[in-house]
N, C-alpha and C positions, 0 to 999 in steps of 0.2 A: 545346138551348142555342144562341142566336144567335151566329154567327161575326162578330166585329168585323174589319173589313177597312180598312186604311189605305194610302194612297199617300204616301210620304215622299220629296220631292225634296231634293237635297243630302244624300243618305243616307250618303255617305262622308266628310262633313265632320266637324268636331269635335263640335258639339252634335248634328247630325243622326244621326251614327252611334251616339252614346250613347243618344239617344232611341229609335232603332230597336231597340236591345237591350232597353230598358225595355218597349217595346210587346210584343216577342216573349216576354219573361219573363212578361208578364201575359196571354199566350195569344191576342194579336192575330195576324192574318195581315197581312203586310206586303209591299208592292210598292215597291221602291226605285228611284229614278231619280237619276242623277248623271253629270255630264259627265266626271268623273275628270280634273280639272285638276291642277296641281301641289300644290294644297292638299288633295287627297283622300288619305284614309288606306286604301289598298288592303289592307294587312295586316288591319286591324281588320275590313273589309268581308268579306274572304274567311273569316276566323275565325267571324264571325256567320253567314255563309251555311252554313259547314260544320256549325255547332251547330244550325241550324234549317232543314234542307234542305226540309222539307215546308211550311214557313210563311213563307219569305222568298226572294223572287225580285228580282234586280237587273238593271236595264236601263241600259247606258251610252248617254246621251242628253242633249241640251241642252234646257232648258225653253223656249228661244226657238224651237225647231224641231219639237218633238214635235207630233203631230197628234191624239193620243188618249191617255187614261188608263184603266186598268182601272176597273170598277165598284167603288166604295168607299163607306164611310161618312164618312171624313174624308180631305181632302187636306191635309198638313202641308208648308208651303213653307219649307224651310230654305235653298234654293238662292239664293246671292247672292255677289257680289263684296264683300269686307268691309274690305280694307286701306286705311285712310284716306290713307296717303302715296301709294299707287298711284293712288287716286282724284284726289288733288290733282294728280299729274303728267299723268294722261290719263283722263277719266272716260268715254270713249266706251264701253268694255267694261262699266262700271257701269250706264250707261243702258240698254244692250242687255240685260243679265242682270237687273238689279234692277227695271227698269220694264217693258221689252217682254216679258221672260220672264213676269212677272206678268200682263200683258195676255193673253198666249197661253194661259196656264193658265185665266184666267177665260173666254176664248172657248171652250175646250174644255168647261168646266163648263156654259156657256150652251147648248151643242148637245146636251147630255144629254137624251134622250127621257124625259120624266117618266112616260110611260105604261109604258115598259119598265124604268126604273130611276130611283131618286131621285137628285137632284143631291146631291153630297157637301158637307158642311160645309167651307168654305175657311178654314184656320187659317194666318194669315200670321205668320212670325217676323220682327218689325220690330226696332227698337232704341230705347234711351232717347235716342240722339244726335239723333232727330228733333225733340226740344223745344229743342235748342240748350243753351247753357251758362247758369249762374247762379251768381254769386259767393256769394249767400245764398239760402235758401229751398229749396223742393222742388216739383217739378212732379208733379201728379196727372194722372189720365186725361183730365180736361177741359181741361188747359192747351193753349194754341195751340201749333202746331208752328212752329219757327223754326230750321231747320237751318243750320249755319254752315260745312259743308264739302260737296263734291260727293257723297261717299259718303252722308252723312245726307240730302241733298236728294233722291237717287234712292230711298231707303227711304221718305221722307215722301211723295214723289210716288206710289209704289206704295200706300201706305196710303189716300191720297185716291182713287186709281183704284178700289181695292177697295170703298170706301164708295159711290162714285158708281154702280158696277156693281150693287151690292146694291139701290139704289133703282130703277135703270133696268131691270135684268133679273132682279130677285127671286132674287139669289144670297145665301145665308146665309154669314156670315163671323165670325171672331174675329180680332182684331189683338192680338198679344202683343208687348210692348216690354221685353225684358230689360235689365238692366244689364250691365256688363263681366263676361265669364264667365272662369273658370280651371278647370284640372283636367287629368287625364291625356289623352294623345293630342291635345293642341292643336298646331296647326301652328306651326312655328318663327318665323314672322313676328310672332307676338304676344309681348307684353313678357316673360312669365315664361320660356318655352322659348328664346326668342331671347337673353335675358340669360344663361341657363345655357350655351347653345351658345358664346356669345362668351367667357365665362369659361373654359370648356373649351379654347378655342383660343387663350387668352392675348391676347384682343382687348379693347378698351375698349367700354363699353356707352354708346351715344350716347343721352343723355337730353335730349330736346327741351325747350326753355324752362326749363333748369336743374332739371328734375324737379318744378316747382311745380304742373303741373296735377293736379287731384284726380279720382279715379275710384272708383266703387263696385264692389266685387268680390263676385260671387255664384258659388258652385261650381256646376259644370255639372250635378251630380246633383240639386241643389236646383232648378235651372232645368227639368230635364226632368220632375221630379215636379210642378212647377207647371203646365207646358205640358199635361200629361196630365190633370191635375185640371181645368184650365180647359176643355179639349176636352170632357170628360165632364160637367161640372156648371156650367160658366160660362154667362152669359146670351148668347144669340145676338145677333149684330150689335152687339158691344160691344168695347171696348179694355181690356186689362189689362196693367198694368206688373208686372215681376218684379224685385225687388230685395231683397238681404239687409240693406241698410241700412249695411253696413260700408264706410266710405270712408277713403281716405288719399291723400296725394300720391304721385306716381310716385317721388320721391326715396326716400321711406320704404319703398315697396315693393321697389325695387331693393336698398336697404340690407338688407332682410331676406333677399333672395335671395342676396346676397353672403355674408351671415352664415351662411346655412344651407349654402352651397356649400363654404366654407373651414372653418367651425367645427362644422358639424353641428348647430347650435342657432341660436336667435334671440338676438342681442346688440345693445345700443344702442351699443356700442363695437366697431367692426370695424377691425382693423389695416390701415393703408394704404388706407383706403376710396377716397379721391379718386384713387389711382393706376389705379383700374378704371373711372373715369368720364370721359366726354367731354361737357362741358356747353356746347359752343359752338354747337349747332344750335337754330334757332327754327323751328318748324313754322307755315307760313302759315295763317291763320285758326284758330289753336289755341283749342280750348275749354278754359276754365280750370277748370271743374268741372261735372260731371253729377250730378244728384241727383233721384231719383224716389221717390214713395211708392207703395205697392200695397195700399191698404185693401180694395178689392174682392176681391182674391186672398186676403188674409187672412181675409175674411168667409167664404170657401169652406173654410177650415180649414187653409190652408197656412202654414208657417213654416219659415225655413231651418234646416237641421240642421248644416250644416258651418261651421266657424269658420276664417277665414283663417290666423290665427297658429298654429292646431293642424294645418293641412293643409300649409303651405308647406314645412316641412322634408322631409317624405317625398316631396312632389311634386318638389322640386328634386333629391333624391336619385334619383328615378325618371328624370327627364330626363337626368341625368348617365350612368346606366346604359344608357339607350336613345339615346345621342348619334347624331345624324344629320347628315351632311354637307349 
């Protein structure tokens, strides 16, 4: 039986750590690389290493400075700076990690000696934000990319770099562009865990642009199922969107979180709702709505299994019990 080997960068992050667990459950051998910044989940990483000591090895390193990777079948690149507000304030680190980090990984793959080992498939985890926003309509994989914030611009630049390297240096790739993800173990800077943490501290939730921006929510377990399926059965040198198709404005999302936090259920009427909200902040370059289709992924047999309204109450309760300063 052929042993499948993967290198996963960003292995201690939200989606990366969940994906590593999926690969290991499916008998893959995994070599993880992570810089272990403040967004890393060291507890989950340690638990996974303990559960799979013979098939999971982790190296603390930055993708911008590593000089080699182990021989593998697939390199999954989850490593990235992702917080939009941080990128708006100072995008230097985003350029370093999201663009130069990808360049370095591509350079390492390019140096692989094809006589001794095959070059791995490069799977880049991108974002739906590269398309920019649209008040109406939906972006498919052939849509032009028009990012509207520095974070999205660095991810778009990485996508273009990968495509150009493929043509110039004969590197196989797949670019995957997921919509907004949610689920257990997400870092607190993201909307759902941040809202729960603020409620637990008695602080108001700062909803930029009065909560009007619309986002599509895909559960992390659906996303990792999609990524693994695409890597195994997707067309080489292609782009795949990943989306549950469930979209709602941020105001409605936060209302559901507050309802679940205080009432233990979803309700359209939440007592003293406005007392928990700060609607005074406007984000520069705010995208009003993201919306993508994913027909090529569905053609591979994927469909989302998780429903936001069925998951949010238990998820909020989990974040309450696992409160982190």
